N, C-alpha and C positions, 0 to 999 in steps of 0.2 A: 651630673658628671658623665662624660663620654669616654668609654674605655675600649681599648683594643687588646685582646688576649691572643697570644701565640700558643697553640695547644697541639697535642697529639691525640686528643680524645675523640676517636672516630665513632664512638658510640653515640655522639651527638647527631650523626646522620640519620638516626632512626629514633622513633619514640620509645622511651624506656626510662629506667631508673636514673641513668646518668643525665639525660636531658631534663627530666623533671627536677632533679637536684639543682642543676645550673639555673633553671628558670626560677625556682624558689629563692635561691641565694642572691639573685640579681634583679629581682622584681622591682626594686626601688631605684635602680639606675636609670638615668635619662636614656642612655643607649649603650649597648655592648655589641661589639663585633668580635667574633671568635674565628680566627684564621687557623684552620686545622691542617697539619701535615698529613696528606693522604692522597691516594690515587683516584679515588672516586670523584666524579664530577658532581659538585653540590654547592648550591647557593640559595639559601632559603631563610626567610624571617620565621623563626620558630615561635616567636612572640612579637608583639608590636614593637618592643624595645630591644629585641635580641636577634642578631643576624649571624648565621653560621655559614662560613665559606671554606671550601676545600682548596688546597693548592693545586689539586687535579694534576699531580705530578706523574710522569711516565714511570719513574723509578725513584726509590727513596733517596738516592744520592742527589736528587734535584730538589728536594724539599726546600732547602734554604734559598736557592736561587729563584725558585718559583714563588716563594713567599715574598721575597724582595721585589720581584716583578709585580706582584699584586699591590704592594705598597706604592709603587710608582704610579699606578692608576688611581690610587686613593690619595695622592699627595696633596690635593686641595681640600680634603676632608678635615674635620676638626676632631682631635682626640686629646683628652687631658692627661690620661695615664696609659702607659703601655706596659703590659705584664706578660711574662712567659712562664711556662710550667716547668722549665728546667734551666740551669745556669750554663748550658753548653750550646748546642745548635740553635735551640729556640731562643736562647738569650742573645745570640748573634743577631737574629732578626729583630729582637727586642731593642737592642742598642741602636741599630740602623733606624728603626721606626721612631724611637724616642728623639733622635736627632732630626729626622725628617719632619716630625710634627711638633717639635719643640715641646715635648711632653715629659712628664715625670716618668722615671724608669723604675719598675718593680720587677723583682726576680723571685721565683719560687724555688726553694731547694728542699726536695723531699727525698734526696738520694744520699749516698755515702761518699760523695765526691771529696770531701775534706776530712773524712774520718781516718786520720793517719795517712800513710803513703800508699794504701792498698789500691785505690782507684787508678792513680797515675802509673802504677807498675803493672797493671793488668795487660796493657798493650802499648805499642809504640804510638798509636793514634790517641789513646787516652792520656798519654804524657802531655800532648799539646792541648787536649781538651781541658785537662786540669788547669794548666796555666791560663788559658782563656777564661775559664769559669772563675778562677781566682781574681782576675782582672775585672770581670763583669760584676761580681758581687760587691767589690769595693767601689765600683762606679755607681751602683744602684742607689736610688733614693730610699728604697724599702726592700726588705727581703722577708719572704714568708717561709716559715719552717713549721714542722709538725712535731718535732721532738726536742727535748732538752739536749740530747747528744749533739744534734746538728747545730743548735744555738751555741753550745760551748765551742764546737769546732770553728765556727765563724768568728767568734770573739777571739779565739786563739790566733786567727789570721790577722787580727787587727781591725776587724769590722766593728764599728760602734754599736753597742747594745741598743742605742736609741733607734737604730735603723731596722732592728730585727723584730718581727711580729710573729709570735708563736701561736698556732691554732692547734692545741692538743685535740686528738680524736677521742671522744667519749665512747665507751663500749655501747651504751644504750642507743647511740645514734647510728650504729652500723646495721645495714640491711644485708643479710648474708647473700652473696652472689659470687660464684667462682670467677666471673668475668673480671671482677675487681682485682683479684690476685694476679691474673694473667695480663693485666693491663701493662705491667712492666715489660712483658714480652710482646706487647702489641698484638695480643690475641684476645679472644673472648670465649667463655665457656657456657655450658648450659646453665640456665638459671636454677634448675633443680626444683624441688618441692617448695611450696609456699612457706616462707620463713616464719609466718605467724602460726604454723601448725602446732598443735599441743604436744607436750612432751610424751604423753601416753601414745599418741599416734606414731611419733618418731620411734619410740621403743618397739612398738608392734611391727612397724614396717621394716625395722632394721633386722628383725629375726629372719627375714627372707634373704638378707644380704650376707650377714656373717654372725654366727652365734658364739664365736669364741672371744676370749679376752684378747685385746690387741692395743698397741700403740699406733698412732696415726701421723703421717706426714702428708702435706699438700704443698708441692713445690715444683718450680721449673727445674728440669734436669740439666742444670748448668753448673760449671765449676764452683762458683761462689756459694752455692747452697750446701755444698759438702755432704751430699747424700751418702757418700762412702763412709763418713764419720758415723752417721746414724746406724748404718749396717754393721760396722765394726763394733760399736757400743752394744748394739742389740745382740750380737754374737756372744759377747761376754755374759750378758743377762740371760740369754736363751739356754745356756748350759744348765742352769738351775731350774728353768721353768719351761718345760716342753709343751705346755698347754697355751702359751701366749704367742701371739703373732705380731708382726710389724706390717702394716699396710701403707704403701707409698703410692699416692695418687698424683700423677704429673706427666709431663711430656717435655721433650727437649733433645738437644743434640747428644746428650750423654746417656741416652736410654740403653744402648747396647752395653756400655761400660757398667752401668748399674746392674744389669742382668748378669754380667760376668762377675761382678763383685759378690753378688748373692751366691753364685756357684762356688767362688773361691772360699767363702766362709761356710760352705755346706749348709746353706739355709734354704734350699729349695723346699717349697711347701710351708716354710715358716715366715718368709718375707714375700709378700705379694705385691707386684707392680700393677696398679690398676689404671685403666684409661681415664683420661681427664673428663670431668663434667658430669659424672654419674653419681647421684646420691651423696654429694659432697657434705651437705648439712647433716645427713644421717651418720656418716662416718665420723664427723667431728663429735656429734652428740653422744655417741656410744663408745668412744675410745676411752681408755684409761687416762691417757694424756696425749697431747699433741707435741711432736718433736720439731724443733727448729735448730738446725746445726750450722747455720751460715757463718762464713768468715766475716761478712759485713752486711749491714742492712741500713737503709735510710730510716725506716720506721718498722715495717713488717705488719701488714694487715692480717696475715695468717694468725698471729697471736690474738689480735682483736676478735677475729671470727671464732676462734676456738673458745675464748672466754664468753663470747655472746651465746654460744651453745651450752655453756655451763661446764666446759671441760678445761682442766688445768693445763698449763704449758710448761714444758721443759725446754729451755732455750739457752744458746750461747749468749755471752754478754755483748749483744749488738742491738742496734735499733732501739726499740721501746723497752728493752730489758732495764729494770730498775725504775722505770717510769710508769709503765702499764703492768708488766709482769714483775711482781714483787716477790723476791726470793723467800720461800717458806710461807707465803700468804695465799697466792693464787697460782703458784707454780714454783719452779726452781730455775735459777740462773747459774750457769757454769762458765768457766773460762773457755775461750775459743779453742777448739781442737782437743779438748780434754775428754778423751774417749772413756776413761775410767770413771770420771765424775758423772758423765751422762748415764753410764750403766748403773752406777750407784743410785742416781735419782729415779731411774726406772724401778729399781728395787724398792725404794721408799714408797713410791706411788702404789705399787702392787701390794705392799704390806698393809697400807692404810688408804684404800682407794676413796674413802668417803670424806676424810677430813678436809682435803684440799677442795673438793667439789663444794662442800658447805661454805667454804670461804669465798670461792668463786661466785656463788649465788649472792653472797653479801656484798661482793665487790661490784657487781653489775649495776 
């Protein structure tokens, strides 16, 4: 089978975890061409059967046009399946390519495009993206998803269940790397310490970083992550527990607003905003719990990474909540925006910090 994939995975331009994963997953294919939305000039056979090509665009707004321009040069090639990594801009190229090569059309949906009306109401542009994505998934011959929540949303749109293929992510298969979390933001972070490091080493090394009890967040500082909710909930919890901190590791356009929110609640010294990419695994491993307070998530790799480190998760009912994070078993799930429930679950974790951790070890 000959496959053309439309992708945004620019980590394929260099040898590393992402490239090795793609090679392993597609080693049995006759041929795979991966067309990557990117500015870097790149065209290389990374394996005898896998070619990676960049759109080599001057600016991101030209990704789609440059990708279609590439397709025109390849119009005499043979592809059996065309697949894209999202149902929006990449799916637009996907649809054009499927028609050009008379190939089957596959779309991957790892986001929250159809989880209620949230995505289409985020911006004027997203309103049009939503309706195109809705058209694209109904036109597709197959749709790949990673969560039950997304599968249910697609079925609710009238997409036949026989078209949906779900690839759940197993905790044991995740290799901890901060670059994966930031892939949504089209950035990469430091790989940090070796994830195979023993827990004793992690504990010893962490003493040099932070010796206090703390809750942890690793998130892009953007509106949908609702870091303000986490700070508000922690302010309620912190009144009773002056010896516990909240560490927030991330970056994004709302950084100054997050700092202001910390001051508003009088939490200077109690809530620390950390730079991205430093000792991420250690912060996960030594936290009381990881907080996820998003309004919407397609899946949320942060939850997986926390559980991989043996740390329970307190999260809003989004993404993999109920599927990977099971309320009362390896963490707690609360309603979106429920500040008081978040504070209550932090209290429960502090009062019995070992019970959930034991269950997380059994869950892994």
